[in-house]
SEMAR-362693 format. One record per residue (C-alpha): residue in one letter; x, y, z. Coordinates in Angstrom, 2 decimals. Example, Ala and Ser with C-alpha at 12.3 -4.5 7.8 and 13.67 -1.06 7.14 Angstrom:
+-----+---------+---------+---------+
| res |      c1 |      c2 |      c3 |
+-----+---------+---------+---------+
|   a |   12.30 |   -4.50 |    7.80 |
|   s |   13.67 |   -1.06 |    7.14 |
+-----+---------+---------+---------+
END
This chain:
+-----+---------+---------+---------+
| res |      c1 |      c2 |      c3 |
+-----+---------+---------+---------+
|   x |    4.09 |   23.19 |   23.97 |
|   x |    7.71 |   22.31 |   23.64 |
|   x |    7.21 |   19.34 |   25.89 |
|   x |    4.47 |   17.97 |   23.60 |
|   x |    6.61 |   18.50 |   20.53 |
|   x |    9.45 |   16.57 |   22.10 |
|   x |    7.13 |   13.77 |   23.15 |
|   x |    5.81 |   13.50 |   19.60 |
|   x |    9.32 |   13.37 |   18.18 |
|   x |   10.23 |   10.58 |   20.61 |
|   x |    7.06 |    8.74 |   19.71 |
|   x |    7.73 |    8.97 |   16.00 |
|   x |   11.38 |    7.97 |   16.53 |
|   x |   10.43 |    4.51 |   17.81 |
|   x |    7.71 |    3.74 |   15.23 |
|   x |   10.02 |    1.46 |   13.27 |
|   x |   10.88 |   -0.61 |   16.39 |
|   x |    7.18 |   -0.90 |   17.29 |
|   x |    6.29 |   -2.12 |   13.80 |
|   x |    9.06 |   -4.74 |   13.82 |
|   x |    7.87 |   -5.90 |   17.22 |
|   x |    4.27 |   -6.10 |   15.91 |
|   x |    5.50 |   -8.40 |   13.05 |
|   x |    7.13 |  -10.79 |   15.51 |
|   x |    4.10 |  -10.63 |   17.88 |
|   x |    1.81 |  -11.55 |   14.97 |
|   x |    4.00 |  -14.52 |   13.97 |
|   x |    4.11 |  -15.56 |   17.68 |
|   x |    0.34 |  -15.45 |   17.94 |
|   x |   -0.05 |  -17.46 |   14.75 |
|   x |    2.46 |  -20.13 |   15.97 |
|   x |    1.59 |  -20.38 |   19.66 |
|   x |   -2.10 |  -19.50 |   19.81 |
|   x |   -3.84 |  -21.36 |   16.93 |
|   x |   -7.26 |  -20.90 |   18.53 |
|   x |   -6.88 |  -17.11 |   18.33 |
|   x |   -5.80 |  -17.33 |   14.69 |
|   x |   -8.78 |  -19.62 |   13.98 |
|   x |  -11.20 |  -17.05 |   15.39 |
|   x |   -9.59 |  -14.21 |   13.39 |
|   x |   -9.71 |  -16.31 |   10.21 |
|   x |  -13.38 |  -17.04 |   10.66 |
|   x |  -14.11 |  -13.27 |   10.84 |
|   x |  -14.22 |  -13.09 |    7.10 |
|   x |  -16.74 |  -12.20 |    4.36 |
|   x |  -15.77 |  -13.73 |    1.04 |
|   x |  -12.03 |  -12.99 |    0.61 |
|   x |  -12.22 |   -9.94 |    2.93 |
|   x |  -10.84 |  -10.30 |    6.40 |
|   x |  -13.01 |   -8.14 |    8.71 |
|   x |  -10.23 |   -7.39 |   11.24 |
|   x |   -7.78 |   -6.36 |    8.47 |
|   x |  -10.44 |   -4.27 |    6.77 |
|   x |  -11.24 |   -2.43 |   10.05 |
|   x |   -7.54 |   -1.90 |   10.69 |
|   x |   -6.93 |   -0.46 |    7.20 |
|   x |   -9.98 |    1.79 |    7.39 |
|   x |   -8.98 |    3.16 |   10.81 |
|   x |   -5.37 |    3.49 |    9.62 |
|   x |   -6.35 |    5.68 |    6.66 |
|   x |   -9.06 |    7.76 |    8.39 |
|   x |   -6.78 |   10.34 |   10.11 |
|   x |   -4.70 |   10.95 |    6.97 |
|   x |   -7.81 |   11.39 |    4.77 |
|   x |   -9.31 |   13.71 |    7.42 |
|   x |   -6.19 |   15.94 |    7.25 |
|   x |   -6.31 |   16.28 |    3.44 |
|   x |   -7.19 |   19.83 |    2.40 |
|   x |   -9.66 |   18.78 |   -0.34 |
|   x |  -10.08 |   22.40 |   -1.44 |
|   x |   -6.57 |   22.21 |   -2.80 |
|   x |   -7.05 |   19.07 |   -4.95 |
|   x |   -7.93 |   21.20 |   -7.97 |
|   x |   -4.41 |   22.64 |   -7.96 |
|   x |   -3.02 |   19.06 |   -7.68 |
|   x |   -4.91 |   17.84 |  -10.76 |
|   x |   -4.01 |   20.94 |  -12.73 |
|   x |   -0.25 |   20.04 |  -12.64 |
|   x |   -0.38 |   17.47 |  -15.44 |
|   x |    3.40 |   17.47 |  -15.92 |
|   x |    3.82 |   16.16 |  -12.39 |
|   x |    0.86 |   13.78 |  -12.57 |
|   x |    2.02 |   12.34 |  -15.88 |
|   x |    5.24 |   11.10 |  -14.27 |
|   x |    3.27 |    9.27 |  -11.59 |
|   x |    0.84 |    7.77 |  -14.10 |
|   x |    3.72 |    6.51 |  -16.34 |
|   x |    5.52 |    5.02 |  -13.33 |
|   x |    2.38 |    3.45 |  -11.93 |
|   x |    0.72 |    2.08 |  -15.09 |
|   x |    3.54 |    1.38 |  -17.53 |
|   x |    6.86 |    1.07 |  -15.77 |
|   x |    5.62 |   -0.68 |  -12.59 |
|   x |    3.64 |   -3.48 |  -14.21 |
|   x |    6.35 |   -4.13 |  -16.84 |
|   x |    9.08 |   -4.18 |  -14.17 |
|   x |    7.18 |   -6.69 |  -12.04 |
|   x |    6.46 |   -8.77 |  -15.10 |
|   x |   10.15 |   -8.84 |  -15.98 |
|   x |   11.23 |   -9.66 |  -12.42 |
|   x |    8.60 |  -12.46 |  -12.22 |
|   x |    9.95 |  -14.09 |  -15.41 |
|   x |   13.61 |  -13.69 |  -14.33 |
|   x |   13.21 |  -15.08 |  -10.85 |
|   x |   10.16 |  -17.41 |  -10.96 |
|   x |    9.96 |  -18.72 |  -14.53 |
|   x |   10.17 |  -22.30 |  -13.25 |
|   x |    7.35 |  -21.68 |  -10.71 |
|   x |    4.39 |  -20.47 |  -12.84 |
|   x |    2.05 |  -20.18 |   -9.86 |
|   x |    4.36 |  -17.87 |   -7.93 |
|   x |    5.17 |  -16.02 |  -11.13 |
|   x |    1.49 |  -15.35 |  -11.81 |
|   x |    0.91 |  -14.19 |   -8.26 |
|   x |    3.82 |  -11.77 |   -8.54 |
|   x |    2.40 |  -10.29 |  -11.73 |
|   x |   -1.00 |   -9.86 |  -10.10 |
|   x |    0.70 |   -7.81 |   -7.38 |
|   x |    2.37 |   -5.62 |  -10.02 |
|   x |   -0.96 |   -4.86 |  -11.70 |
|   x |   -2.65 |   -3.78 |   -8.49 |
|   x |   -1.53 |   -0.18 |   -7.92 |
|   x |   -1.58 |    1.16 |   -4.41 |
|   x |   -4.61 |    2.92 |   -3.00 |
|   x |   -4.37 |    2.35 |    0.70 |
|   x |   -1.15 |    1.84 |    2.58 |
|   x |    0.66 |    4.59 |    0.62 |
|   x |   -1.37 |    7.14 |    2.53 |
|   x |    0.28 |    5.88 |    5.72 |
|   x |    3.78 |    5.68 |    4.25 |
|   x |    3.37 |    9.22 |    2.83 |
|   x |    2.35 |   10.53 |    6.24 |
|   x |    5.29 |    8.88 |    7.99 |
|   x |    7.73 |   10.29 |    5.42 |
|   x |    6.15 |   13.84 |    5.57 |
|   x |    4.89 |   13.66 |    1.96 |
|   x |    2.28 |   15.92 |    0.46 |
|   x |   -1.11 |   14.77 |    1.81 |
|   x |   -3.11 |   16.47 |   -0.94 |
|   x |   -0.91 |   15.16 |   -3.69 |
|   x |   -1.01 |   11.62 |   -2.30 |
|   x |   -4.84 |   11.77 |   -2.11 |
|   x |   -4.92 |   12.95 |   -5.73 |
|   x |   -2.71 |   10.04 |   -6.88 |
|   x |   -4.76 |    7.56 |   -4.90 |
|   x |   -7.95 |    8.88 |   -6.57 |
|   x |   -6.39 |    8.53 |  -10.04 |
|   x |   -5.11 |    5.06 |   -9.28 |
|   x |   -8.56 |    4.05 |   -8.12 |
|   x |  -10.21 |    5.20 |  -11.34 |
|   x |   -7.53 |    3.56 |  -13.51 |
|   x |   -7.88 |    0.25 |  -11.64 |
|   x |  -11.62 |    0.12 |  -12.15 |
|   x |  -11.39 |    0.98 |  -15.87 |
|   x |   -8.17 |   -0.74 |  -16.92 |
|   x |   -7.38 |   -3.67 |  -14.53 |
|   x |   -9.30 |   -6.29 |  -16.53 |
|   x |   -7.64 |   -5.14 |  -19.76 |
|   x |   -4.22 |   -5.18 |  -18.14 |
|   x |   -4.87 |   -8.69 |  -16.83 |
|   x |   -5.69 |   -9.87 |  -20.35 |
|   x |   -2.45 |   -8.26 |  -21.78 |
|   x |   -0.12 |   -9.53 |  -19.02 |
|   x |   -1.59 |  -13.06 |  -18.78 |
|   x |   -2.77 |  -13.84 |  -22.27 |
|   x |   -0.76 |  -11.71 |  -24.69 |
|   x |    2.74 |  -11.05 |  -23.24 |
|   x |    3.55 |  -14.58 |  -21.94 |
|   x |    3.49 |  -15.94 |  -25.50 |
|   x |    6.21 |  -13.45 |  -26.47 |
|   x |    8.55 |  -15.13 |  -23.94 |
|   x |    7.61 |  -18.78 |  -24.65 |
|   x |    5.38 |  -19.05 |  -21.61 |
|   x |    1.93 |  -20.55 |  -21.32 |
|   x |   -0.96 |  -18.03 |  -21.57 |
|   x |   -3.43 |  -17.91 |  -18.69 |
|   x |   -6.94 |  -16.52 |  -18.34 |
|   x |   -7.54 |  -14.36 |  -15.27 |
|   x |  -11.22 |  -13.49 |  -14.94 |
|   x |  -11.74 |  -10.43 |  -12.81 |
|   x |  -14.78 |   -8.15 |  -13.14 |
|   x |  -14.89 |   -4.39 |  -12.80 |
|   x |  -17.49 |   -4.88 |  -10.07 |
|   x |  -15.01 |   -6.91 |   -7.96 |
|   x |  -12.33 |   -4.23 |   -8.35 |
|   x |  -14.80 |   -1.46 |   -7.55 |
|   x |  -15.90 |   -3.36 |   -4.41 |
|   x |  -12.32 |   -3.60 |   -3.18 |
|   x |  -11.65 |    0.11 |   -3.85 |
|   x |  -14.97 |    1.10 |   -2.31 |
|   x |  -14.23 |   -0.78 |    0.94 |
|   x |  -10.55 |    0.15 |    1.44 |
|   x |  -10.66 |    3.73 |    0.04 |
|   x |  -14.31 |    4.73 |   -0.27 |
|   x |  -15.27 |    4.13 |    3.36 |
|   x |  -12.34 |    6.03 |    4.98 |
|   x |  -12.54 |    8.72 |    2.34 |
|   x |  -16.23 |    9.44 |    3.05 |
|   x |  -15.55 |    9.31 |    6.78 |
|   x |  -12.60 |   11.65 |    6.46 |
|   x |  -14.18 |   14.22 |    4.23 |
|   x |  -17.45 |   14.20 |    6.21 |
|   x |  -15.60 |   14.63 |    9.51 |
|   x |  -13.50 |   17.49 |    8.10 |
|   x |  -16.35 |   19.60 |    6.72 |
|   x |  -18.98 |   18.83 |    9.34 |
|   x |  -16.66 |   19.45 |   12.30 |
|   x |  -15.21 |   22.62 |   10.78 |
|   x |  -18.82 |   23.83 |   10.18 |
|   x |  -19.93 |   22.94 |   13.72 |
|   x |  -16.89 |   23.75 |   15.86 |
|   x |  -14.70 |   25.98 |   13.62 |
|   x |  -11.37 |   25.42 |   11.82 |
|   x |   -9.20 |   26.34 |   14.82 |
|   x |  -10.85 |   23.68 |   17.05 |
|   x |  -10.72 |   21.10 |   14.29 |
|   x |   -6.97 |   21.60 |   13.55 |
|   x |   -5.73 |   22.23 |   17.11 |
|   x |   -7.94 |   19.74 |   19.02 |
|   x |   -9.64 |   17.10 |   16.88 |
|   x |   -6.74 |   16.33 |   14.57 |
|   x |   -4.38 |   16.00 |   17.49 |
|   x |   -6.81 |   13.54 |   19.20 |
|   x |   -6.89 |   11.20 |   16.19 |
|   x |   -3.27 |   11.70 |   15.20 |
|   x |   -2.00 |    8.45 |   16.72 |
|   x |   -4.98 |    6.40 |   15.50 |
|   x |   -3.07 |    5.70 |   12.27 |
|   x |   -0.08 |    4.29 |   14.16 |
|   x |   -2.10 |    1.96 |   16.44 |
|   x |   -4.36 |    0.83 |   13.61 |
|   x |   -1.21 |    0.01 |   11.63 |
|   x |    0.22 |   -1.99 |   14.55 |
|   x |   -3.10 |   -3.84 |   14.91 |
|   x |   -3.26 |   -4.58 |   11.14 |
|   x |    0.32 |   -5.92 |   11.03 |
|   x |   -0.27 |   -8.18 |   14.08 |
|   x |   -3.46 |   -9.59 |   12.54 |
|   x |   -1.85 |  -10.02 |    9.10 |
|   x |    1.19 |  -11.85 |   10.45 |
|   x |   -0.95 |  -13.95 |   12.83 |
|   x |   -3.05 |  -15.17 |    9.92 |
|   x |   -0.18 |  -15.83 |    7.46 |
|   x |    2.93 |  -15.97 |    9.60 |
|   x |    2.69 |  -19.74 |   10.00 |
|   x |    2.71 |  -20.14 |    6.22 |
|   x |    5.72 |  -17.94 |    5.99 |
|   x |    7.58 |  -20.03 |    8.58 |
|   x |    6.46 |  -23.33 |    6.99 |
|   x |    7.63 |  -22.34 |    3.52 |
|   x |   10.73 |  -20.23 |    4.15 |
|   x |   12.49 |  -21.00 |    0.87 |
|   x |    9.40 |  -20.23 |   -1.19 |
|   x |    9.00 |  -16.96 |    0.69 |
|   x |   12.66 |  -16.03 |    0.03 |
|   x |   12.27 |  -16.74 |   -3.70 |
|   x |    9.21 |  -14.55 |   -3.80 |
|   x |   10.64 |  -11.85 |   -1.55 |
|   x |   13.75 |  -11.24 |   -3.68 |
|   x |   11.98 |   -9.90 |   -6.80 |
|   x |    9.52 |   -8.02 |   -4.55 |
|   x |   12.30 |   -6.27 |   -2.64 |
|   x |   14.03 |   -5.42 |   -5.89 |
|   x |   10.77 |   -4.05 |   -7.28 |
|   x |   10.11 |   -1.78 |   -4.32 |
|   x |   13.62 |   -0.40 |   -4.25 |
|   x |   13.91 |    0.13 |   -8.02 |
|   x |   10.53 |    1.82 |   -8.31 |
|   x |   11.16 |    4.08 |   -5.36 |
|   x |   14.74 |    4.99 |   -6.41 |
|   x |   14.01 |    5.68 |  -10.03 |
|   x |   10.89 |    7.78 |   -9.34 |
|   x |   12.70 |    9.63 |   -6.55 |
|   x |   15.64 |   10.43 |   -8.86 |
|   x |   13.46 |   11.58 |  -11.76 |
|   x |   11.21 |   13.71 |   -9.54 |
|   x |   14.24 |   15.34 |   -7.90 |
|   x |   15.72 |   16.01 |  -11.35 |
|   x |   12.42 |   17.67 |  -12.30 |
|   x |   12.92 |   19.95 |   -9.25 |
|   x |    9.79 |   18.89 |   -7.48 |
|   x |    9.50 |   19.63 |   -3.75 |
|   x |   10.57 |   16.97 |   -1.26 |
|   x |    6.90 |   16.34 |   -0.23 |
|   x |    5.72 |   15.81 |   -3.81 |
|   x |    8.74 |   13.67 |   -4.73 |
|   x |    8.22 |   11.47 |   -1.67 |
|   x |    4.49 |   11.04 |   -2.43 |
|   x |    5.28 |   10.12 |   -6.08 |
|   x |    8.04 |    7.69 |   -5.12 |
|   x |    6.14 |    5.85 |   -2.40 |
|   x |    3.00 |    5.61 |   -4.57 |
|   x |    4.99 |    4.18 |   -7.46 |
|   x |    6.65 |    1.59 |   -5.19 |
|   x |    3.58 |    0.47 |   -3.29 |
|   x |    0.88 |   -2.01 |   -4.37 |
|   x |   -2.77 |   -2.69 |   -3.58 |
|   x |   -2.23 |   -6.04 |   -1.84 |
|   x |   -5.90 |   -6.26 |   -0.83 |
|   x |   -6.96 |   -6.34 |   -4.50 |
|   x |   -4.16 |   -8.72 |   -5.48 |
|   x |   -5.16 |  -11.18 |   -2.77 |
|   x |   -8.83 |  -10.96 |   -3.67 |
|   x |   -8.11 |  -11.58 |   -7.38 |
|   x |   -5.67 |  -14.46 |   -6.67 |
|   x |   -8.13 |  -16.18 |   -4.31 |
|   x |  -11.09 |  -15.61 |   -6.64 |
|   x |   -9.30 |  -16.79 |   -9.82 |
|   x |   -7.03 |  -19.59 |   -8.48 |
|   x |   -8.33 |  -20.61 |   -5.01 |
|   x |   -7.33 |  -19.83 |   -1.50 |
|   x |   -4.71 |  -22.64 |   -1.32 |
|   x |   -3.10 |  -21.90 |   -4.66 |
|   x |    0.51 |  -20.74 |   -5.06 |
|   x |   -0.88 |  -17.53 |   -6.65 |
|   x |   -2.82 |  -16.76 |   -3.47 |
|   x |    0.28 |  -17.57 |   -1.36 |
|   x |    2.36 |  -15.16 |   -3.38 |
|   x |   -0.21 |  -12.42 |   -3.06 |
|   x |   -0.22 |  -12.92 |    0.69 |
|   x |    3.56 |  -12.71 |    0.81 |
|   x |    3.27 |   -9.30 |   -0.91 |
|   x |    2.25 |   -7.24 |    2.18 |
|   x |    4.50 |   -9.36 |    4.49 |
|   x |    7.47 |   -8.13 |    2.43 |
|   x |    6.08 |   -4.70 |    1.56 |
|   x |    5.54 |   -3.48 |    5.14 |
|   x |    9.16 |   -3.70 |    6.37 |
|   x |   10.66 |   -2.66 |    2.98 |
|   x |    8.38 |    0.37 |    2.59 |
|   x |    9.08 |    1.31 |    6.18 |
|   x |   12.80 |    1.25 |    5.27 |
|   x |   12.17 |    3.45 |    2.23 |
|   x |   10.30 |    5.92 |    4.41 |
|   x |   13.43 |    6.26 |    6.45 |
|   x |   15.50 |    6.56 |    3.26 |
|   x |   13.27 |    9.47 |    2.15 |
|   x |   13.63 |   11.19 |    5.54 |
|   x |   17.42 |   10.73 |    5.37 |
|   x |   17.59 |   12.24 |    1.91 |
|   x |   15.46 |   15.17 |    3.11 |
|   x |   17.96 |   15.89 |    5.82 |
|   x |   21.00 |   15.03 |    3.69 |
|   x |   20.10 |   17.29 |    0.80 |
|   x |   18.63 |   20.03 |    2.99 |
|   x |   15.66 |   19.81 |    0.59 |
|   x |   12.81 |   22.35 |    0.90 |
|   x |    9.58 |   20.60 |    1.89 |
+-----+---------+---------+---------+
END
C-alpha cells in the first residue's frame, strides 16, 4: 500500500512537466506534420472539434464519477459561500475582462471583442480538472459548475447585449451586435458538461448498486483515476497541434492577447482566494471558488466567436488563444494553491 502511495505521489509530482511537454509536442505536430493536423481539423461537426470534445469528456468523467451527489444539497444550502462565487463569476469577472480588453486592446477591436467574449463564458469544464489537481472540494466544484451552466443558458444572451451594445458607448467605442441563441449555449453545455455528467452519475449509482460501495471506491475509481491526466495530455496535444501554427505565425498578436488574459487569471484567482480565506472557508472550498472564478468556458467562447464573426476573424483567433494561455497559467495557479495549503498549514 505504501508503495502505491509513493508511486502516485511521484506520478502527480511530474504532471506539470508532462503538460508542458504536451504543449510543445502539439506545436511540433502542427508545424512538422501538416497532414496529421489536416486530418484532425477535418474531424469536426460545425464548430465542434470531435477529438477535443472526446478529450474533454474523458477528462471530466472520472472527476464527475467521484462526486458524492448526495451531498450537493448541503452545498446549495450554503448561500453565503455560493453568493461569493456568483458575484465573482457573473459580475466581477466579466467587468474585469471588459476593462482589461479596453485598456490593452482598444486599438484592435477584433481582439478586444474576442477577449470580452471569453470573459462572458464562465467555466463549466476544465475547472473540474484544475480543482482535482489542487485537491479542491469535488462536490462544491460540481455545484458551482451546475450553477454556472444554468446562468449561462439564461443570461449569456443578455450579457452579450449589455457588454457589446450598451457598455461600449459609455467609453466612446463602437457598439456591436453579437447574435447568440440560448439553444447554441445549451448545446455547448450539454456536450461538454451534460455527457460526462450523465456518464459519471450513471456509473456511480449503477456500479455501487451492482458491485457495492467498497468495490466502487477501492477498485473502480482507482482504475479510472489516471484517465483524467491522459485525456488532458491528449486534449492539449490536439489543441496545440490545431492552433499552434497560428500562435507561432502571429507571436506579437498572441503576446498582446496573452497579457490581459494572464492578468485576468491571476487577479481573479488571487482576489477570490483572499476573500474566501478571510471568510474562513476551508482550503478545499476556497480553492474550488478561486479556480472557478479564474477559469473560462473557452469551448463556448470559440463557438460564439466563430458563429458570429467567422472562423478566420480576429475574434475567433482571440478565443482560440484563450485556452492556449489558460492551460499553463491555471496549472501554475494550481501549484500556487497547493503551496499556500502547505505554507499556511490550512485544514482541508
